[in-house]
Every structure is written in C-alpha cells, then in structure tokens.
N, C-alpha and C positions, 0 to 999 in steps of 0.2 A: 504494500500500500504506500502510495506516494504521499508524503506529509511534510508540511512546514510548520515549525513551532516557534513562535516569537516569545521572547522574554526580556525582562529588564526594565519594564515600565514602572511607574510609581508616581508619588507626589513629591514634587520638588519646588523650590523657591525660584523666582526669576534670577537669572544669572548662573544658576546651577548647571551641572552636566549630567547626562545619562548616556549609557551605552546599551543600545538594544541589540539583541541577538536574534538571528533567524537560522534555526538549525534544520537541516534536511534529514529526512528518514525515508529510505527507499528511493532516494533521488540524489544524484551527485551534482551539487550546486555549481561546481566549477564548469559544468557543461552548458550552463544557461545564463542568459542575461537575467540579473536579479534586480528587482525594483522594490522600493519602499513607497508606501502610500500613507497619506494622512487624512483622517476624517474628523474634522472639527465638529463639535456638538451642533446638531441641526443642519449640517451641511453635507454636501456630497464628498465622496472620497476622491482625493486628488493625488496624482503622481508627484512625488517630491524629489526622488533620487534614483538613479540607475547606475549599475556597474556592469560592464560588458564581460563576455566570457573569452575574450582573446587577449587584448593588451591590458585589460583591467582598467580601461578608461571609465571615468565617472562623469555624470552630469547631474546638475542640481537646478531646481527652480530658484528664481531670484530670492525668494523669501528665506531660504535656508543657506544660500551660497555664503561661504566663509564661516559658517557656524556648524554645519553638519558635514560629516565625511563618512564615506563608505569604504569598507575593506573586506577582504576575504581571508579566511583561514581555511585553506583547502584540506589540510590533513584532518581538521576537526569537522569539516563540512558545515561551516558556519559563515554567514555573512553578517557583518556588524554595521550598525548605524551609530556613529558617535555624534552625540548632540551636545553642543556647547552653548553657553550664553543663552539658555532657554528663556523664552518669553511667554507671557500668558496666552498669546495667540497660537502657541505650539500645542496647547492642550487638545487632546483628542485620542482617537484610537489609531495606532500605527500598525500597518499590516505589511508583510512582505509577500512577494509574488515571484514565481519563476516563469520564465519564458513568456513575458508580456501577458500575464493574467491567466495562464493555463492552470497554474496551481497556486493556491492561496493558503496562508496561515490563518489562524483564528483571530489574530490581533492582540495587541497589548496596550493598555491604557496609560497615557501620560497626562498628568495634571500639573500645570505650572501655576502656582498661586502663592501669594504672600499671606 
C-alpha cells in the first residue's frame, strides 16, 4: 500500500520554526516530484513548494520564499519542509503529495499564534 505520512506540526509563536516530515511507505520518494500544500482555515488548498526528482531543484511560492526550504533524505525516504520565521498566516493544514497529486498524506496541523 502506497502511503505518505506527515508529521511535525504543532502550535508555535510567530517567528518560531518547525520542520515537517513526509515519510513514504511502499513508495520510494526519490523517484517522484514531491510537493507540499497549505490549506488555511476556510480556504482552498494551495501548492507552496516542490522539489524535483532529478537535480533536486526546488520552487516556492512568493509567500514562503526565503523562509521555507525543502530537502530530501533519501536513505530515510523522507522529504522535509523546514519552516522558519513562521507567521500567523502560515496557520493551517500542511499536506505532502507525490507525483503532482497522485498520492497524498493525511496532513499535519500548524498553528502560529501568540
């Protein structure tokens, strides 16, 4: 069974950092473009970051550029989303996806509040 499992979310204060993990089970993540999505409360899910499966190139939407970074740990079969300088507007559910939405994790909640 192909499965993605996110972890690492939580309640933090503005300016704090979190590292989210997306672990693959039954799927080798290094073979796929991996993406992270953010769904703010009451809003649609939006793509925020991708990492390709060749050169490891990353792309970010403007709202997270310079604050978030993607990386892979291929031996562990995990993709990380490092989130720095978190803002209240970063609050929401973060989900990872393989191969442009073919496979999804269940999501992890991030709440940024003072």
